[in-house]
C-alpha positions as CSV (number, residue, x, y, z in Angstrom):
1,M,0.0,0.0,0.0
2,K,1.4,3.5,-0.9
3,D,1.3,6.6,1.2
4,A,-0.3,9.8,-0.2
5,G,3.2,11.4,-0.4
6,E,4.5,8.6,-2.6
7,E,1.6,8.9,-5.0
8,E,2.2,12.6,-5.4
9,E,5.9,12.1,-6.2
10,E,5.1,9.6,-9.0
11,E,2.4,11.8,-10.6
12,E,4.7,14.8,-10.6
13,E,6.0,15.6,-14.1
14,P,9.8,15.8,-14.6
15,P,11.3,19.2,-15.3
16,V,11.3,20.4,-18.9
17,Q,14.8,20.2,-20.4
18,G,16.0,21.7,-23.6
19,P,17.9,24.7,-25.0
20,M,17.2,28.1,-23.7
21,P,15.8,30.6,-26.2
22,Y,18.5,32.4,-28.1
23,E,17.3,35.9,-27.1
24,P,14.5,35.9,-24.6
25,D,12.0,38.7,-24.6
26,D,12.9,39.8,-21.1
27,A,16.7,39.9,-21.8
28,P,18.5,42.7,-19.9
29,W,19.8,44.3,-23.0
30,K,16.3,44.6,-24.5
31,R,14.8,46.3,-21.5
32,G,14.0,50.0,-21.5
33,E,15.8,52.3,-19.2
34,S,14.4,52.0,-15.7
35,G,14.1,54.8,-13.2
36,I,17.1,53.6,-11.2
37,R,19.3,53.4,-14.3
38,K,18.3,57.0,-15.2
39,F,19.1,58.1,-11.7
40,F,22.6,56.6,-11.7
41,G,23.2,58.0,-15.2
42,Y,22.3,61.4,-13.9
43,L,24.7,60.9,-10.9
44,N,27.5,59.9,-13.3
45,T,27.0,63.1,-15.4
46,I,27.1,65.3,-12.3
47,K,30.3,63.5,-11.1
48,S,32.0,63.9,-14.4
49,R,31.1,67.6,-14.5
50,L,32.4,68.2,-11.0
51,I,35.6,66.4,-11.6
52,G,36.1,68.2,-14.9
53,G,35.5,71.6,-13.2
54,V,38.1,70.8,-10.5
55,E,40.6,69.6,-13.0
56,D,40.2,72.8,-15.1
57,K,40.8,75.0,-12.0
58,L,43.9,73.0,-11.0
59,L,45.3,73.2,-14.5
60,A,44.6,76.9,-14.7
61,G,46.4,77.5,-11.4
62,V,49.4,75.5,-12.5
63,Q,49.6,77.3,-15.8
64,E,49.5,80.7,-14.0
65,G,52.2,79.5,-11.7
66,Q,50.1,79.6,-8.5
67,S,50.3,77.0,-5.9
68,T,47.1,75.1,-5.2
69,S,48.0,74.3,-1.6
């Protein structure tokens, strides 16, 4: 005589096996730009502008012969 748990295991279908789709519809490179990606892109542009401004000031000071200390 079989238990209820054993019957469930036998009736359960095996997992489907096979190749994955070449390019799934939800692939990361096909997704639109999410809010968090836009936010970090915005932060990166601010960072590059700030660094560029500091570099320009340092180079201008060196070219004029001023010490930046």
